[in-house]
C-alpha positions in Angstrom: -1.4 -13.2 9.4 0.7 -10.5 10.8 -0.2 -7.7 12.7 0.5 -5.0 10.2 -1.0 -6.9 7.4 -3.2 -4.7 5.8 -6.7 -6.6 4.0 -8.6 -5.1 1.0 -11.6 -4.5 3.6 -9.9 -2.3 5.6 -9.2 -0.4 2.4 -12.2 -0.4 0.9 -13.7 1.3 4.3 -11.3 4.3 4.0 -11.9 7.4 1.8 -10.0 8.3 -1.7 -7.9 11.0 0.8 -7.1 8.4 3.7 -5.5 6.1 0.9 -3.0 8.8 -0.9 -2.1 9.4 2.2 -1.5 5.6 3.1 -0.1 4.9 -0.4 2.1 8.2 0.3 3.6 7.2 3.8 3.8 3.0 2.2 5.9 4.5 -1.0 8.4 6.3 1.5 8.6 2.9 3.9 9.2 0.9 0.6 12.2 3.3 -0.1 13.5 3.3 3.3 13.2 -0.5 3.3 15.0 -0.7 -0.2 17.9 1.6 0.9 18.3 -0.7 4.4 18.5 -3.7 2.0 21.2 -2.2 -0.1 23.6 -1.7 3.3 22.3 -4.5 4.9 20.6 -3.1 7.8 17.6 -4.8 7.0 15.7 -6.7 9.8 12.7 -8.3 8.2 12.4 -9.3 4.6 9.8 -10.7 4.5 8.0 -6.7 5.4 9.3 -5.6 1.6 7.1 -7.7 0.0 4.1 -6.6 2.5 4.5 -3.1 1.5 4.8 -3.8 -2.1 1.6 -6.2 -2.2 -0.7 -3.7 0.1 0.8 -0.7 -2.5 -0.6 -2.6 -5.3 -3.9 -3.5 -3.4 -4.6 0.5 -2.8 -3.7 1.5 -6.5 -6.3 -1.4 -7.7 -9.0 -0.3 -5.5 -8.3 3.6 -6.5 -8.9 2.0 -10.5 -11.6 0.5 -9.5 -13.3 3.5 -8.0 -12.0 5.5 -11.1 -13.6 3.1 -13.0 -16.7 3.2 -11.2 -17.0 7.0 -11.3 -16.7 6.9 -14.8 -19.4 4.8 -15.7 -21.8 7.0 -13.2 -20.9 10.1 -15.0 
């Protein structure tokens, strides 16, 4: 497992605001990685996959939290 791979347990420990901030940063990184890939300057192609999957994990967690909040209300 890579050093910068994010597990779901790490994400669950974060607050909603921290998740939003991390999601914003990952989307910015994803854009930069796509730009680097288009200009053949990409050093680590596997990072694109890691970023994409981490974004999906965060969105899934946000969805779960929203559904549980609706169920409690």
